[in-house]
C-alpha positions as CSV (number, residue, x, y, z in Angstrom):
1,M,-7.3,-0.7,13.6
2,R,-7.3,-1.8,9.9
3,E,-4.7,-3.8,8.0
4,Y,-4.3,-3.3,4.3
5,I,-2.3,-5.4,1.8
6,V,0.6,-3.5,0.3
7,I,2.2,-4.6,-2.9
8,Y,5.9,-3.9,-3.2
9,E,7.7,-4.1,-6.6
10,W,11.3,-3.7,-7.6
11,T,11.3,-1.5,-10.7
12,G,14.9,-2.1,-11.6
13,K,15.9,1.3,-10.2
14,N,13.9,1.5,-7.0
15,Y,11.0,0.1,-5.0
16,S,7.4,1.1,-5.5
17,A,4.4,0.2,-3.4
18,Y,0.6,0.5,-3.7
19,V,-2.5,-0.4,-1.8
20,P,-5.1,-2.1,-3.9
21,D,-7.9,-1.2,-1.6
22,L,-6.9,2.5,-1.5
23,P,-6.8,3.7,-5.2
24,G,-4.0,6.1,-5.8
25,C,-2.2,5.4,-2.5
26,V,1.4,4.9,-3.7
27,A,5.0,5.4,-2.6
28,A,8.4,4.9,-4.1
29,A,12.0,5.0,-2.7
30,D,15.5,3.6,-3.2
31,T,15.2,1.0,-0.4
32,L,12.5,-1.4,0.7
33,D,12.6,0.0,4.2
34,E,12.2,3.5,3.1
35,T,9.4,2.5,0.7
36,E,7.6,0.8,3.6
37,E,7.9,3.9,5.8
38,L,6.6,6.1,3.0
39,I,3.6,3.9,2.2
40,R,2.7,3.7,5.8
41,E,2.6,7.6,5.9
42,A,0.7,7.6,2.6
43,I,-2.0,5.3,4.0
44,E,-2.3,7.4,7.2
45,L,-2.7,10.6,5.1
46,Y,-5.2,8.9,2.7
47,I,-7.4,7.9,5.6
48,E,-7.1,11.3,7.3
49,E,-8.3,12.9,4.0
50,L,-11.2,10.6,3.7
51,K,-12.3,11.3,7.3
52,G,-11.8,15.0,6.8
53,S,-14.1,15.0,3.8
54,G,-16.7,12.8,5.4
55,Q,-16.1,9.9,3.1
56,P,-16.2,6.2,4.2
57,I,-13.0,4.4,4.9
58,P,-12.7,1.4,2.5
59,E,-12.7,-2.0,4.0
60,A,-9.6,-4.1,3.5
61,R,-10.8,-6.7,1.0
62,T,-7.6,-7.6,-0.9
63,M,-5.9,-10.9,0.2
64,A,-2.5,-12.2,-0.8
65,K,-1.1,-15.6,-0.6
66,P,1.9,-17.2,-2.4
67,V,1.2,-20.0,-4.8
68,A,3.9,-22.6,-5.3
69,I,4.4,-24.2,-8.7
70,P,7.0,-26.5,-10.1
71,A,9.6,-24.6,-12.1
């Protein structure tokens, strides 16, 4: 099992998501829950396509951590 960092953004109209370690793996929907479901499906399809074409599956290298600053 692999875990990839997913970046979620509110666009002002809907949510979008992308996976930095899987270029082009994106999803968008009206709600955060729906976006999460769609990006999970997108990741699974992305990996299936890589396997099907004999390409290596990228390692999960992106890390995320909040940084607190005084505001």
